[in-house]
VOBA-1610 file (N, C-alpha, C; in pm, whole numbers, padded with zeros to 5 digits, always signed):
BEGIN
Unk+07364+07955+09550Unk+07461+07863+09607Unk+07464+07879+09758Unk+07461+07769+09831Unk+07468+07774+09977Unk+07613+07775+10019Unk+07652+07873+10093Unk+07790+07885+10142Unk+07787+07870+10292Unk+07855+07769+10342Unk+07857+07745+10486Unk+07975+07818+10547Unk+07949+07888+10654Unk+08055+07963+10721Unk+08090+07891+10851Unk+08217+07893+10882Unk+08263+07829+11004Unk+08377+07911+11062Unk+08402+07897+11190Unk+08512+07974+11249Unk+08644+07936+11184Unk+08731+08032+11168Unk+08861+08005+11110Unk+08942+07917+11204Unk+09004+07812+11153Unk+09083+07723+11235Unk+09217+07788+11264Unk+09263+07776+11385Unk+09393+07832+11422Unk+09502+07768+11338Unk+09603+07845+11305Unk+09709+07792+11219Unk+09781+07675+11285Unk+09787+07674+11416Unk+09854+07564+11485Unk+09779+07433+11468Unk+09650+07440+11436Unk+09571+07320+11415Unk+09575+07272+11270Unk+09621+07359+11182Unk+09616+07327+11041Unk+09751+07288+10986Unk+09853+07361+11022Unk+09983+07343+10961Unk+10078+07269+11054Unk+10148+07172+11000Unk+10248+07099+11075Unk+10350+07198+11132Unk+10392+07181+11259Unk+10488+07274+11317Unk+10617+07287+11238Unk+10652+07185+11159Unk+10775+07192+11081Unk+10771+07302+10976Unk+10649+07347+10946Unk+10636+07457+10849Unk+10717+07577+10894Unk+10726+07593+11025Unk+10790+07713+11077Unk+10941+07699+11093Unk+10995+07589+11040Unk+11140+07569+11046Unk+11206+07624+10922Unk+11340+07627+10926Unk+11417+07655+10806Unk+11396+07793+10749Unk+11392+07800+10616Unk+11390+07928+10546Unk+11268+08011+10581Unk+11151+07947+10588Unk+11031+08026+10615Unk+11034+08082+10757Unk+11097+08009+10849Unk+11112+08062+10984Unk+11203+08185+10980Unk+11309+08176+10902Unk+11398+08291+10887Unk+11324+08411+10830Unk+11242+08387+10728Unk+11170+08497+10665Unk+11074+08562+10763Unk+11005+08480+10841Unk+10910+08536+10937Unk+10982+08620+11041Unk+11091+08565+11095Unk+11166+08638+11197Unk+11222+08768+11143Unk+11267+08765+11017Unk+11319+08887+10956Unk+11210+08994+10948Unk+11092+08951+10902Unk+10984+09047+10887Unk+10942+09105+11021Unk+10933+09018+11121Unk+10891+09065+11253Unk+10995+09159+11312Unk+11122+09125+11290Unk+11227+09208+11349Unk+11228+09349+11292Unk+11190+09363+11166Unk+11184+09495+11106Unk+11066+09576+11156Unk+10963+09501+11197Unk+10849+09571+11256Unk+10745+09612+11155Unk+10624+09561+11174Unk+10516+09596+11082Unk+10485+09745+11085Unk+10504+09806+11200Unk+10473+09949+11210Unk+10561+10031+11117Unk+10687+09990+11103Unk+10778+10065+11017Unk+10738+10055+10871Unk+10656+09954+10836Unk+10610+09937+10699Unk+10479+10009+10674Unk+10425+10071+10775Unk+10302+10148+10757Unk+10177+10064+10744Unk+10176+09946+10807Unk+10061+09857+10793Unk+09952+09893+10894Unk+09828+09882+10848Unk+09714+09902+10938Unk+09651+09767+10963Unk+09685+09704+11075Unk+09638+09569+11103Unk+09490+09567+11138Unk+09432+09450+11117Unk+09294+09427+11157Unk+09192+09468+11054Unk+09234+09513+10937Unk+09138+09556+10834Unk+09123+09448+10730Unk+09046+09344+10761Unk+09027+09233+10668Unk+08959+09282+10541Unk+09017+09247+10428Unk+08962+09291+10300Unk+08846+09201+10258Unk+08735+09260+10220Unk+08622+09186+10165Unk+08571+09261+10043Unk+08664+09285+09947Unk+08625+09359+09827Unk+08509+09291+09756Unk+08508+09157+09763Unk+08405+09086+09690Unk+08266+09097+09751Unk+08256+09141+09875Unk+08128+09146+09942Unk+08031+09237+09867Unk+07921+09180+09822Unk+07820+09257+09751Unk+07847+09271+09603Unk+07966+09227+09556Unk+08000+09235+09414Unk+07997+09095+09355Unk+07883+09056+09308Unk+07864+08919+09263Unk+07854+08912+09111Unk+07899+08798+09058Unk+07884+08770+08916Unk+07748+08705+08893Unk+07681+08749+08789Unk+07549+08692+08760Unk+07554+08592+08646Unk+07461+08498+08648Unk+07443+08402+08538Unk+07570+08325+08504Unk+07639+08277+08606Unk+07759+08199+08583Unk+07724+08059+08535Unk+07799+08012+08438Unk+07783+07875+08389Unk+07866+07783+08476Unk+07808+07671+08518Unk+07881+07575+08598Unk+07957+07481+08505Unk+08087+07477+08519Unk+08172+07401+08428Unk+08158+07250+08450Unk+08153+07172+08344Unk+08153+07026+08358Unk+08285+06973+08412Unk+08388+07057+08416Unk+08518+07015+08469Unk+08527+07034+08620Unk+08421+07082+08682Unk+08421+07103+08827Unk+08428+06972+08903Unk+08490+06978+09022Unk+08487+06868+09117Unk+08351+06866+09183Unk+08286+06750+09183Unk+08148+06744+09233Unk+08131+06666+09363Unk+08233+06596+09407Unk+08216+06504+09520Unk+08279+06553+09649Unk+08315+06681+09656Unk+08379+06734+09775Unk+08299+06852+09831Unk+08299+06863+09962Unk+08234+06974+10031Unk+08317+07101+10014Unk+08250+07211+09987Unk+08320+07339+09972Unk+08385+07382+10103Unk+08502+07441+10091Unk+08570+07501+10206Unk+08498+07630+10244Unk+08477+07657+10371Unk+08410+07782+10411Unk+08481+07906+10356Unk+08401+08001+10310Unk+08455+08126+10254Unk+08549+08194+10353Unk+08511+08198+10479Unk+08592+08268+10577Unk+08729+08204+10591Unk+08734+08071+10585Unk+08863+08003+10594Unk+08953+08040+10478Unk+08896+08046+10358Unk+08976+08076+10239Unk+09023+08221+10234Unk+08952+08310+10298Unk+08986+08452+10289Unk+09063+08504+10410Unk+09087+08420+10509Unk+09160+08464+10628Unk+09283+08380+10656Unk+09309+08279+10572Unk+09422+08189+10595Unk+09486+08158+10460Unk+09611+08197+10441Unk+09675+08168+10314Unk+09809+08237+10301Unk+09869+08220+10184Unk+10001+08276+10155Unk+09991+08385+10048Unk+10050+08499+10077Unk+10065+08607+09979Unk+10177+08693+10038Unk+10301+08652+10013Unk+10415+08705+10084Unk+10438+08854+10061Unk+10386+08907+09954Unk+10398+09051+09932Unk+10330+09130+10044Unk+10239+09065+10116Unk+10167+09130+10226Unk+10206+09075+10362Unk+10307+08989+10367Unk+10356+08939+10494Unk+10371+08789+10496Unk+10451+08737+10590Unk+10486+08595+10591Unk+10393+08503+10667Unk+10300+08558+10743Unk+10210+08474+10822Unk+10080+08446+10746Unk+10012+08341+10788Unk+09891+08299+10718Unk+09779+08403+10726Unk+09778+08485+10829Unk+09675+08587+10840Unk+09720+08722+10785Unk+09846+08731+10739Unk+09897+08858+10688Unk+09820+08912+10568Unk+09786+08828+10468Unk+09714+08883+10352Unk+09582+08948+10390Unk+09503+08883+10475Unk+09373+08938+10512Unk+09389+09069+10589Unk+09498+09083+10663Unk+09520+09204+10741Unk+09570+09320+10656Unk+09651+09289+10555Unk+09727+09394+10488Unk+09691+09420+10342Unk+09615+09330+10280Unk+09590+09345+10136Unk+09492+09456+10102Unk+09433+09520+10201Unk+09344+09632+10172Unk+09418+09745+10102Unk+09551+09744+10108Unk+09632+09847+10043Unk+09635+09832+09892Unk+09604+09715+09842Unk+09614+09687+09698Unk+09509+09764+09620Unk+09551+09831+09513Unk+09460+09901+09424Unk+09440+09817+09297Unk+09321+09771+09276Unk+09295+09681+09164Unk+09238+09752+09041Unk+09220+09883+09048Unk+09179+09964+08932Unk+09252+10097+08938Unk+09309+10143+08827Unk+09320+10072+08700Unk+09419+09956+08711Unk+09406+09859+08622Unk+09494+09741+08623Unk+09511+09693+08480Unk+09634+09671+08442Unk+09661+09619+08308Unk+09750+09495+08316Unk+09739+09413+08212Unk+09820+09291+08200Unk+09891+09296+08066Unk+10023+09290+08070Unk+10105+09295+07949Unk+10139+09153+07902Unk+10124+09128+07773Unk+10157+08999+07712Unk+10275+09023+07620Unk+10389+08958+07647Unk+10507+08983+07564Unk+10595+08859+07558Unk+10720+08879+07516Unk+10811+08767+07499Unk+10799+08710+07358Unk+10783+08580+07348Unk+10774+08511+07219Unk+10633+08523+07160Unk+10593+08647+07135Unk+10467+08677+07066Unk+10499+08771+06951Unk+10425+08762+06844Unk+10455+08844+06727Unk+10423+08991+06750Unk+10321+09017+06831Unk+10287+09155+06864Unk+10255+09164+07014Unk+10343+09223+07094Unk+10312+09240+07236Unk+10185+09323+07254Unk+10109+09290+07356Unk+09984+09361+07381Unk+09967+09387+07530Unk+09887+09489+07559Unk+09850+09519+07697Unk+09699+09530+07705Unk+09641+09454+07797Unk+09496+09454+07815Unk+09460+09514+07951Unk+09357+09597+07954Unk+09300+09641+08080Unk+09216+09527+08138Unk+09217+09512+08269Unk+09143+09401+08330Unk+08995+09409+08298Unk+08940+09529+08288Unk+08798+09542+08256Unk+08768+09497+08114Unk+08863+09515+08022Unk+08844+09465+07887Unk+08852+09312+07885Unk+08941+09256+07965Unk+08950+09111+07975Unk+08818+09053+08024Unk+08758+09118+08121Unk+08630+09069+08174Unk+08519+09075+08071Unk+08534+09161+07971Unk+08432+09172+07866Unk+08442+09058+07765Unk+08568+09020+07729Unk+08579+08916+07627Unk+08596+08776+07682Unk+08621+08764+07811Unk+08639+08632+07868Unk+08506+08571+07911Unk+08472+08450+07864Unk+08348+08384+07905Unk+08363+08324+08045Unk+08309+08390+08146Unk+08330+08347+08283Unk+08242+08228+08319Unk+08298+08139+08398Unk+08224+08023+08446Unk+08273+07988+08585Unk+08196+07906+08654Unk+08237+07861+08786Unk+08307+07727+08774Unk+08425+07718+08834Unk+08503+07595+08838Unk+08529+07558+08983Unk+08474+07448+09028Unk+08501+07400+09163Unk+08623+07309+09156Unk+08730+07351+09220Unk+08856+07276+09216Unk+08907+07248+09356Unk+08973+07132+09370Unk+09055+07109+09488Unk+09182+07191+09473Unk+09236+07236+09584Unk+09368+07297+09583Unk+09447+07240+09699Unk+09578+07227+09679Unk+09664+07163+09779Unk+09786+07249+09801Unk+09811+07285+09926Unk+09928+07364+09961Unk+10043+07270+09997Unk+10163+07308+09961Unk+10280+07224+09989Unk+10300+07205+10138Unk+10243+07294+10220Unk+10259+07287+10365Unk+10165+07186+10430Unk+10076+07127+10355Unk+09994+07020+10410Unk+09847+07050+10426Unk+09803+07172+10394Unk+09660+07201+10401Unk+09601+07205+10261Unk+09470+07187+10255Unk+09404+07183+10126Unk+09267+07249+10137Unk+09200+07265+10025Unk+09069+07331+10022Unk+08996+07291+09896Unk+08866+07317+09893Unk+08783+07299+09774Unk+08713+07432+09750Unk+08744+07494+09636Unk+08705+07633+09613Unk+08627+07647+09482Unk+08515+07719+09485Unk+08443+07751+09361Unk+08499+07880+09300Unk+08592+07865+09206Unk+08653+07980+09141Unk+08563+08034+09031Unk+08576+08159+09001Unk+08512+08221+08885Unk+08624+08260+08791Unk+08622+08207+08669Unk+08731+08237+08579Unk+08707+08192+08437Unk+08815+08187+08361Unk+08807+08149+08220Unk+08933+08072+08183Unk+08928+07985+08083Unk+09043+07903+08047Unk+09159+07987+07994Unk+09280+07941+08020Unk+09399+08007+07967Unk+09392+08017+07815Unk+09330+07919+07753Unk+09321+07916+07606Unk+09252+08038+07549Unk+09166+08103+07628Unk+09100+08225+07580Unk+09202+08336+07553Unk+09307+08340+07633Unk+09412+08440+07612Unk+09483+08416+07479Unk+09505+08289+07447Unk+09578+08256+07325Unk+09502+08296+07198Unk+09372+08319+07211Unk+09295+08365+07096Unk+09327+08511+07064Unk+09385+08582+07158Unk+09411+08726+07141Unk+09557+08758+07110Unk+09646+08657+07112Unk+09786+08680+07080Unk+09834+08571+06984Unk+09938+08602+06908Unk+09997+08506+06816Unk+10139+08476+06862Unk+10162+08349+06895Unk+10292+08310+06947Unk+10391+08289+06832Unk+10520+08306+06862Unk+10623+08269+06768Unk+10649+08118+06781Unk+10724+08063+06691Unk+10755+07921+06698Unk+10849+07884+06811Unk+10904+07984+06880Unk+10997+07957+06990Unk+10930+07944+07126Unk+10802+07974+07135Unk+10733+07972+07265Unk+10718+07829+07316Unk+10779+07801+07430Unk+10772+07668+07491Unk+10720+07674+07635Unk+10742+07787+07699Unk+10702+07805+07839Unk+10634+07941+07852Unk+10560+07958+07963Unk+10494+08086+07986Unk+10514+08126+08132Unk+10559+08250+08152Unk+10580+08304+08285Unk+10461+08390+08327Unk+10436+08394+08458Unk+10330+08475+08514Unk+10393+08564+08622Unk+10392+08694+08598Unk+10456+08790+08688Unk+10350+08858+08776Unk+10374+08856+08905Unk+10286+08925+08999Unk+10333+09069+09019Unk+10239+09152+09058Unk+10274+09290+09093Unk+10375+09290+09208Unk+10472+09380+09201Unk+10568+09398+09310Unk+10586+09547+09334Unk+10491+09606+09402Unk+10491+09751+09427Unk+10505+09774+09577Unk+10621+09822+09622Unk+10642+09839+09766Unk+10547+09938+09831Unk+10489+10029+09752Unk+10393+10123+09809Unk+10266+10051+09852Unk+10223+09957+09769Unk+10101+09882+09800Unk+10129+09752+09875Unk+10248+09698+09854Unk+10286+09569+09910Unk+10414+09588+09992Unk+10402+09633+10116Unk+10520+09673+10193Unk+10625+09565+10211Unk+10587+09438+10212Unk+10685+09334+10235Unk+10772+09308+10113Unk+10743+09372+10002Unk+10833+09367+09888Unk+10963+09438+09920Unk+10960+09524+10020Unk+11082+09595+10062Unk+11179+09501+10135Unk+11130+09383+10172Unk+11209+09287+10248Unk+11242+09170+10154Unk+11364+09120+10153Unk+11400+09011+10061Unk+11350+08874+10105Unk+11218+08866+10126Unk+11161+08735+10157Unk+11178+08641+10039Unk+11162+08695+09918Unk+11181+08623+09792Unk+11250+08717+09695Unk+11287+08666+09580Unk+11345+08749+09476Unk+11230+08809+09396Unk+11190+08930+09432Unk+11074+08995+09370Unk+11108+09041+09228Unk+11012+09048+09137Unk+10871+09012+09156Unk+10851+08861+09161Unk+10740+08821+09219Unk+10703+08680+09224Unk+10673+08632+09082Unk+10747+08532+09037Unk+10728+08479+08902Unk+10705+08328+08912Unk+10600+08282+08849Unk+10577+08138+08833Unk+10571+08107+08684Unk+10574+07980+08649Unk+10578+07944+08508Unk+10525+07803+08486Unk+10480+07779+08364Unk+10431+07648+08320Unk+10491+07616+08185Unk+10496+07487+08153Unk+10516+07450+08014Unk+10393+07494+07936Unk+10411+07522+07809Unk+10299+07573+07732Unk+10185+07472+07723Unk+10216+07344+07712Unk+10108+07245+07705Unk+10034+07235+07838Unk+10101+07259+07950Unk+10032+07262+08079Unk+09937+07381+08085Unk+09986+07496+08038Unk+09902+07616+08040Unk+09780+07598+07951Unk+09796+07530+07839Unk+09685+07510+07746Unk+09584+07405+07792Unk+09620+07328+07892Unk+09529+07222+07936Unk+09396+07282+07981Unk+09285+07217+07949Unk+09153+07273+07984Unk+09132+07303+08132Unk+09206+07236+08221Unk+09189+07262+08364Unk+09254+07392+08409Unk+09349+07444+08333Unk+09419+07566+08372Unk+09333+07688+08345Unk+09312+07769+08447Unk+09227+07886+08429Unk+09290+08010+08492Unk+09244+08125+08447Unk+09266+08251+08516Unk+09140+08276+08600Unk+09158+08302+08727Unk+09045+08329+08815Unk+09033+08479+08842Unk+08910+08529+08837Unk+08882+08669+08869Unk+08786+08681+08987Unk+08745+08567+09040Unk+08654+08567+09153Unk+08650+08431+09220Unk+08573+08421+09326Unk+08552+08296+09398Unk+08421+08307+09476Unk+08355+08193+09495Unk+08227+08189+09565Unk+08126+08285+09502Unk+08134+08300+09371Unk+08039+08384+09300Unk+08066+08532+09310Unk+08171+08572+09382Unk+08201+08713+09404Unk+08333+08753+09340Unk+08352+08884+09326Unk+08478+08938+09279Unk+08591+08890+09371Unk+08706+08859+09312Unk+08819+08805+09388Unk+08859+08900+09500Unk+08864+08851+09624Unk+08915+08934+09734Unk+09062+08968+09711Unk+09102+09083+09758Unk+09241+09127+09738Unk+09340+09029+09797Unk+09310+08975+09914Unk+09404+08885+09980Unk+09417+08751+09908Unk+09329+08723+09816Unk+09335+08597+09741Unk+09389+08613+09600Unk+09438+08734+09567Unk+09505+08750+09438Unk+09435+08837+09337Unk+09346+08925+09381Unk+09275+09014+09288Unk+09374+09097+09208Unk+09337+09139+09088Unk+09210+09104+09021Unk+09221+08981+08931Unk+09344+08924+08918Unk+09365+08811+08827Unk+09471+08718+08884Unk+09436+08590+08898Unk+09532+08492+08946Unk+09522+08364+08865Unk+09626+08285+08871Unk+09634+08160+08797Unk+09590+08044+08886Unk+09515+07950+08828Unk+09474+07830+08900Unk+09515+07709+08818Unk+09598+07623+08876Unk+09641+07498+08812Unk+09615+07387+08914Unk+09498+07324+08914Unk+09454+07245+09028Unk+09533+07118+09058Unk+09611+07067+08962Unk+09687+06946+08990Unk+09825+06975+09047Unk+09860+07102+09064Unk+09989+07143+09118Unk+09972+07207+09255Unk+10082+07214+09330Unk+10078+07281+09459Unk+10042+07428+09442Unk+09978+07483+09542Unk+09919+07616+09531Unk+10014+07727+09498Unk+10143+07714+09533Unk+10235+07825+09507Unk+10259+07845+09358Unk+10216+07748+09273Unk+10228+07767+09129Unk+10129+07871+09078Unk+10027+07901+09155Unk+09922+07993+09112Unk+09956+08137+09143Unk+10024+08204+09051Unk+10062+08344+09073Unk+09940+08431+09096Unk+09953+08526+09188Unk+09844+08617+09223Unk+09870+08757+09166Unk+09764+08834+09153Unk+09773+08974+09110Unk+09867+08989+08990Unk+09834+08919+08882Unk+09921+08910+08765Unk+09918+09040+08685Unk+10039+09087+08648Unk+10051+09208+08567Unk+10125+09183+08435Unk+10188+09066+08424Unk+10263+09036+08302Unk+10258+08886+08274Unk+10238+08851+08146Unk+10242+08712+08101Unk+10344+08708+07987Unk+10451+08634+08008Unk+10565+08637+07916Unk+10592+08496+07863Unk+10589+08481+07732Unk+10617+08354+07668Unk+10767+08346+07639Unk+10828+08232+07673Unk+10973+08217+07658Unk+11007+08082+07597Unk+11131+08071+07551Unk+11176+07947+07486Unk+11231+07846+07584Unk+11303+07891+07686Unk+11369+07801+07780Unk+11298+07801+07915Unk+11309+07688+07985Unk+11246+07676+08116Unk+11303+07782+08210Unk+11217+07868+08266Unk+11265+07977+08353Unk+11284+07935+08497Unk+11359+08016+08570Unk+11368+08003+08714Unk+11250+08076+08776Unk+11183+08012+08869Unk+11069+08075+08935Unk+11107+08120+09076Unk+11019+08194+09139Unk+11051+08254+09269Unk+11092+08150+09373Unk+11012+08044+09387Unk+11043+07946+09491Unk+11156+07854+09450Unk+11178+07833+09320Unk+11296+07758+09276Unk+11423+07831+09317Unk+11423+07962+09305Unk+11539+08041+09347Unk+11556+08035+09498Unk+11445+08038+09570Unk+11451+08040+09715Unk+11494+07907+09775Unk+11448+07796+09715Unk+11480+07663+09766Unk+11477+07560+09657Unk+11580+07554+09572Unk+11579+07465+09457Unk+11569+07316+09490Unk+11611+07278+09612Unk+11600+07137+09651Unk+11467+07106+09717Unk+11382+07206+09732Unk+11250+07187+09794Unk+11135+07219+09700Unk+11156+07312+09607Unk+11049+07359+09520Unk+11091+07346+09374Unk+11047+07238+09310Unk+11084+07213+09173Unk+10996+07288+09074Unk+11037+07287+08949Unk+10961+07358+08847Unk+10822+07299+08829Unk+10811+07167+08827Unk+10682+07106+08796Unk+10584+07114+08912Unk+10629+07084+09033Unk+10545+07102+09153Unk+10410+07032+09143Unk+10407+06919+09072Unk+10285+06840+09069Unk+10263+06776+09205Unk+10137+06765+09246Unk+10106+06702+09374Unk+10139+06554+09365Unk+10241+06513+09439Unk+10287+06374+09439Unk+10306+06330+09583Unk+10212+06251+09638Unk+10221+06211+09779Unk+10342+06124+09810Unk+10407+06069+09706Unk+10522+05983+09727Unk+10654+06059+09732Unk+10651+06189+09706Unk+10772+06271+09712Unk+10760+06368+09829Unk+10827+06338+09940Unk+10816+06427+10056Unk+10894+06556+10037Unk+10843+06662+10095Unk+10920+06784+10109Unk+11035+06754+10205Unk+11141+06829+10199Unk+11256+06803+10286Unk+11219+06808+10433Unk+11116+06884+10467Unk+11084+06904+10609Unk+10953+06842+10654Unk+10874+06786+10561Unk+10750+06720+10602Unk+10699+06630+10491Unk+10615+06536+10530Unk+10558+06441+10436Unk+10448+06508+10353Unk+10426+06456+10232Unk+10315+06503+10149Unk+10205+06397+10139Unk+10217+06291+10218Unk+10126+06178+10204Unk+09983+06210+10249Unk+09968+06304+10341Unk+09837+06339+10395Unk+09815+06489+10393Unk+09691+06529+10408Unk+09656+06671+10408Unk+09539+06695+10501Unk+09522+06820+10540Unk+09407+06858+10622Unk+09334+06972+10556Unk+09206+06950+10529Unk+09123+07053+10466Unk+09096+07166+10565Unk+09102+07289+10513Unk+09062+07402+10596Unk+08917+07382+10641Unk+08891+07403+10769Unk+08758+07385+10822Unk+08731+07244+10873Unk+08831+07153+10860Unk+08816+07015+10907Unk+08927+06983+11006Unk+08906+06878+11083Unk+09003+06839+11185Unk+09088+06720+11140Unk+09023+06617+11086Unk+09095+06496+11050Unk+09169+06511+10919Unk+09280+06439+10907Unk+09356+06439+10783Unk+09302+06335+10686Unk+09336+06352+10561Unk+09299+06255+10457Unk+09422+06228+10371Unk+09420+06118+10297Unk+09531+06086+10210Unk+09534+06182+10091Unk+09653+06221+10054Unk+09670+06306+09938Unk+09668+06222+09811Unk+09596+06269+09711Unk+09583+06196+09585Unk+09689+06243+09485Unk+09741+06149+09403Unk+09835+06191+09298Unk+09771+06296+09207Unk+09849+06396+09170Unk+09800+06507+09089Unk+09676+06571+09151Unk+09667+06563+09285Unk+09557+06624+09358Unk+09420+06571+09316Unk+09419+06448+09265Unk+09293+06386+09222Unk+09262+06406+09076Unk+09350+06470+09002Unk+09327+06499+08860Unk+09416+06416+08768Unk+09462+06302+08817Unk+09554+06218+08739Unk+09493+06174+08607Unk+09366+06138+08607Unk+09303+06091+08484Unk+09310+06196+08373Unk+09300+06322+08411Unk+09301+06431+08313Unk+09441+06473+08271Unk+09540+06465+08362Unk+09669+06530+08332Unk+09790+06439+08330Unk+09779+06315+08376Unk+09897+06229+08385Unk+09966+06212+08251Unk+09891+06215+08143Unk+09950+06196+08009Unk+10048+06307+07973Unk+10037+06422+08038Unk+10132+06531+08011Unk+10274+06495+08052Unk+10286+06395+08140Unk+10416+06363+08197Unk+10457+06219+08168Unk+10401+06162+08063Unk+10432+06024+08024Unk+10582+06009+08000Unk+10640+05906+08063Unk+10783+05880+08045Unk+10875+05961+08133Unk+10822+06056+08209Unk+10905+06140+08295Unk+10923+06075+08432Unk+11038+06095+08492Unk+11063+06055+08629Unk+11007+06164+08721Unk+10893+06137+08782Unk+10825+06241+08861Unk+10886+06260+09000Unk+10986+06180+09034Unk+11063+06207+09154Unk+11176+06304+09123Unk+11237+06284+09007Unk+11344+06374+08966Unk+11287+06508+08920Unk+11178+06503+08843Unk+11112+06624+08794Unk+10998+06659+08890Unk+11037+06704+09010Unk+10937+06730+09113Unk+10890+06874+09108
//
C-alpha cells in the first residue's frame, strides 16, 4: 500500500476558532493552569508503536470506501482527541507513550449469561482481521479517510450469550491516572464511556480496530482496541477499551454528561443539525486546505438510514 506523507497542518488551519470557546476552552485553560510539569509529562515523545509492527496478509473488505484519498499517516497520528492525555490536538502524540498496552484485558459483562474476560492477544487470535477504509468525521469540523485494521463487532457476539434484556452496549475506556495523567483533572466524568443501540453495534460497518495503515494501532489513536462507527461523529469511537457492558436502558455517555444540549446519544453525522457553536454543513479533511460539503450519515446513508426509520433526527441528535 502506498502511504503519502505530508506535513501536519496547523490546528489553526483545520479547526474553526469557535472550537476553542465554551466548555472546551474551559477544559484547556484548566489543564494548562495546573501545569503539565506537575503531571509528570515528558513532552515531545511522539508515540509510533506501530512503526515496524505490521499485519500481514490482510483481506481488503468490500465495505471499504473506495473513492476517497487516504489521509496522511502523520496527520492522523499527530492531530486528534484523546482527553485522557490532554485537551489539545497534539496532546495524545506527545503524552500517550505512557500507555502500557500489554498485558491488556477486556471484560464483557452486564446483560450476558456468563461474564468473560479476554486478553487482547487472545482476541487477536480468534478475530479475523481485515482492512476497512472508512471516512471519519469529527464534530469540530475536520474529517479523514483512514485504512483501519479490525474485525466486526459481531465477532464478539459469537463468544458471549446475551440475556433477553440486552438493548444497548457500553464501551469503557481505560482511566488510569498513572498512565493517563489528565484523568486526575475533571475534564470529563471518567472513565470515558460511549454506547450504541445493540442493532447499531451489530451493523456490519461497526468494527473494533486494532491497527491502522497496516500497522499496530498507535497509542495516541486508541491502542490496543478502539471502536469505529463510521456514520457517527468520531467521539462515539471509544479508545483503549477495557470493558464492554450490555445494558437494558439507554445509558448516559461521557459527552452527554458534559454537554447534553450539544452531544446527543445518537451523534449521527447530520449536516442539517448545527452544533451550538458551529455549523456541521462543511468539513475540512486533514492534509487538505479547501472545505467540502458534509454528507448525511458521513456518506453511509444507503447502508444505515434504515436503522432510524421514522425517527426525528433533529430531536434524536
